[in-house]
DOLUM-799953 format. One line per 5 residues: their letters; for each residue x, y, z of N, C-alpha, C, O. Coordinates in steps of 0.001 Angstrom, whole numbers. Layout:
a) X/Y/Z/X/Y/Z/X/Y/Z/X/Y/Z ~ ...
***
This chain:
mdilk) 62766/102460/125001/64111/102031/124680/65097/103111/125120/64917/104295/124837 ~ 66122/102680/125805/67146/103611/126275/68202/103766/125187/68913/102813/124868 ~ 68302/104951/124625/69222/105192/123508/70666/105243/123987/71549/104670/123347 ~ 70919/105919/125102/72282/106041/125628/72610/104810/126450/71943/104535/127447 ~ 73629/104067/126045/74001/102868/126787/74946/103196/127935/74681/102840/129083
kplit) 76069/103888/127620/77028/104236/128672/77912/105374/128180/78086/105545/126973 ~ 78470/106149/129093/79394/107214/128681/80762/106630/128334/81166/105598/128869 ~ 81456/107300/127440/82823/106916/127105/83773/107652/128042/83726/108877/128150 ~ 84618/106912/128704/85596/107518/129598/86971/107033/129150/87457/105993/129593 ~ 87584/107814/128261/88924/107523/127766/89775/108776/127968/89253/109838/128309
ekisa) 91068/108650/127760/91947/109814/127916/91582/110913/126931/91517/112087/127295 ~ 91346/110532/125691/91062/111519/124655/89736/112232/124917/89661/113456/124808 ~ 88695/111480/125258/87389/112084/125533/87457/112924/126802/86849/113992/126862 ~ 88186/112460/127820/88309/113231/129064/89011/114564/128829/88668/115562/129462 ~ 89981/114590/127935/90641/115855/127596/89687/116789/126864/89780/118007/127013
mnerg) 88776/116237/126079/87807/117046/125335/86671/117534/126229/85960/118468/125857 ~ 86482/116916/127419/85414/117329/128335/85570/118784/128765/84573/119456/129032 ~ 86790/119276/128835/87025/120664/129235/86451/121652/128218/86127/122787/128566 ~ 86327/121218/126961/85766/122067/125907/84280/121833/125703/83687/122398/124784 ~ 83662/121002/126553/82230/120745/126449/81869/119651/125467/80755/119631/124942
vygfv) 82801/118732/125207/82573/117628/124279/82580/116328/125077/83512/116067/125838 ~ 81536/115511/124902/81374/114275/125654/81079/113131/124699/80525/113346/123622 ~ 81448/111915/125090/81234/110746/124255/80314/109742/124925/80327/109585/126146 ~ 79512/109061/124106/78582/108041/124597/78570/106862/123638/78732/107039/122430 ~ 78378/105659/124171/78053/104509/123348/76535/104482/123272/75858/104523/124300
vekta) 75992/104411/122048/74548/104499/121850/74047/103272/121095/74840/102473/120597 ~ 72723/103128/121015/72108/102067/120221/72530/102197/118766/72717/103308/118269 ~ 72679/101068/118081/73116/101103/116684/72090/101752/115764/72446/102245/114694 ~ 70829/101757/116163/69775/102321/115315/69441/103768/115666/68561/104360/115042 ~ 70128/104350/116655/69823/105711/117102/70251/106739/116060/71322/106625/115462
kkpei) 69410/107732/115853/69697/108810/114917/70108/110058/115710/69858/110150/116911 ~ 70745/111018/115018/71275/112200/115689/70220/112992/116464/70490/113374/117602 ~ 69017/113261/115902/68015/113998/116697/67566/113244/117954/67277/113855/118983 ~ 67509/111901/117859/67132/111101/119027/68213/111168/120099/67902/111261/121286 ~ 69476/111122/119695/70585/111211/120646/70588/112575/121324/70769/112673/122537
kaave) 70387/113630/120531/70344/114993/121077/69237/115122/122119/69466/115660/123202 ~ 68042/114632/121799/66917/114721/122727/67182/113917/123998/66836/114362/125092 ~ 67789/112742/123866/68054/111899/125034/69077/112550/125975/68906/112510/127193 ~ 70138/113149/125418/71154/113799/126255/70567/115023/126939/70815/115249/128123 ~ 69783/115824/126202/69172/117015/126805/68213/116638/127920/68165/117309/128950
kmfgv) 67446/115565/127724/66483/115142/128748/67195/114550/129976/66825/114845/131112 ~ 68204/113724/129744/68862/113026/130851/69732/113945/131705/69737/113829/132930 ~ 70472/114862/131063/71427/115683/131795/71000/117137/131940/71650/117885/132670 ~ 69934/117564/131275/69449/118934/131410/70390/119975/130835/70559/121045/131421 ~ 71007/119681/129695/71921/120611/129042/71430/120898/127631/70575/120185/127107
kvvsv) 71973/121946/127017/71647/122309/125636/72723/121721/124730/73898/122062/124860 ~ 72327/120838/123813/73266/120189/122900/73403/121030/121637/72405/121400/121019 ~ 74644/121329/121256/74924/122133/120067/75079/121246/118836/74503/121538/117788 ~ 75860/120151/118953/76068/119277/117802/76248/117838/118253/76635/117559/119388 ~ 75952/116926/117316/76112/115492/117553/76837/114897/116350/76428/115096/115206
rtmry) 77911/114169/116619/78622/113435/115573/78565/111959/115933/78735/111593/117096 ~ 78325/111110/114941/78226/109680/115209/79214/108911/114352/79620/109367/113283 ~ 79593/107741/114836/80441/106834/114077/80108/105400/114469/79840/105101/115633 ~ 80130/104529/113476/79841/103109/113701/81123/102310/113636/81988/102565/112798 ~ 81238/101345/114524/82396/100466/114568/81939/99050/114254/80996/98550/114868
aaklk) 82598/98403/113305/82267/97039/112919/82857/96052/113919/83780/96381/114664 ~ 82316/94844/113926/82847/93783/114768/84196/93334/114226/84397/93295/113012 ~ 85124/92994/115121/86450/92543/114710/86603/91057/115018/86088/90565/116022 ~ 87310/90356/114151/87586/88941/114348/88675/88779/115399/89731/89404/115302 ~ 88427/87949/116397/89412/87653/117436/89632/86141/117477/88676/85369/117399
trytk) 90876/85725/117600/91216/84317/117671/92066/84078/118916/93001/84826/119203 ~ 91722/83023/119643/92460/82673/120854/92885/81207/120746/92083/80349/120378 ~ 94129/80931/121065/94656/79578/120981/94651/78965/122376/95275/79495/123295 ~ 93938/77836/122535/93877/77137/123815/94629/75815/123699/95193/75512/122647 ~ 94642/75034/124764/95359/73755/124739/94729/72765/123758/95434/71986/123116
tkvvs) 93408/72800/123646/92745/71784/122839/92347/72238/121446/92287/71417/120531 ~ 92073/73528/121258/91616/73971/119937/91801/75481/119785/92207/76181/120712 ~ 91493/75939/118608/91529/77364/118308/90096/77889/118408/89190/77366/117760 ~ 89900/78928/119225/88577/79509/119425/88517/80830/118672/89310/81733/118938 ~ 87584/80948/117736/87421/82176/116965/86066/82775/117250/85097/82062/117513
gytna) 86007/84099/117195/84748/84795/117421/84898/86246/117015/85921/86650/116462 ~ 83875/87015/117294/83864/88426/116939/83602/89281/118171/82877/88871/119078 ~ 84198/90475/118199/83854/91444/119227/82513/92063/118860/82026/91873/117745 ~ 81922/92790/119775/80631/93414/119511/80796/94637/118622/81754/95396/118774 ~ 79866/94828/117699/79806/96053/116918/79059/97090/117753/78156/96741/118513
fkkai) 79434/98369/117615/78762/99399/118396/78775/100719/117644/79455/100868/116629 ~ 78009/101675/118162/77927/103015/117603/78314/103998/118695/77896/103862/119845 ~ 79120/104991/118325/79617/105975/119274/79102/107349/118860/79064/107669/117672 ~ 78705/108160/119836/78243/109522/119570/79119/110502/120342/79375/110319/121533 ~ 79577/111547/119646/80339/112631/120259/79408/113835/120314/78965/114333/119279
vqvad) 79114/114300/121526/78116/115349/121743/78815/116602/122258/79618/116536/123189 ~ 78504/117741/121648/79044/119018/122135/77904/119810/122753/76865/120014/122124 ~ 78105/120260/123998/77088/121040/124689/77417/122527/124568/78523/122895/124172 ~ 76454/123374/124909/76626/124823/124810/77706/125295/125784/78021/124618/126762 ~ 78264/126467/125494/79313/127029/126344/78802/127247/127763/77696/127750/127962
gevid) 79609/126868/128743/79260/127071/130144/78459/125933/130752/78227/125936/131961 ~ 78027/124960/129960/77267/123838/130501/78178/122627/130659/79096/122419/129866 ~ 77912/121828/131698/78787/120711/132038/77936/119495/132328/76878/119604/132949 ~ 78394/118328/131879/77791/117051/132253/78735/116424/133276/79925/116261/133004 ~ 78211/116072/134451/79037/115525/135521/78799/114014/135624/77803/113574/136197
fygei) 79721/113231/135064/79620/111765/135127/80005/111236/136499/79527/110181/136914 ~ 80869/111962/137209/81422/111458/138462/80673/111951/139690/81148/111743/140806 ~ 79534/112590/139533/78794/113161/140659/78267/112139/141641/78204/112413/142839 ~ 77884/110957/141157/77305/109944/142054/78345/109030/142659/77998/108156/143453 ~ 79609/109199/142313/80652/108314/142874/81026/108778/144261/81882/108172/144904
***
């Protein structure tokens, strides 16, 4: 099972990248030691700390010509990972 789904690329996270802090969307069942091991294995860096947060699904309603369509957005878990000083994760290397 792949714990790391995708990296977070937002303005706030990109500003924190200079300090060695990176964000990832992870599996909802992933625990902090599993996330740490996955990041260290995938990117070859030393992880100092991992912070996680869960986001609940939100109700969304859309009005169409024939009816009202209601549904939910996806729930997800986000991990904020801090790497050791001097180490860098390069998300844009393959572009």
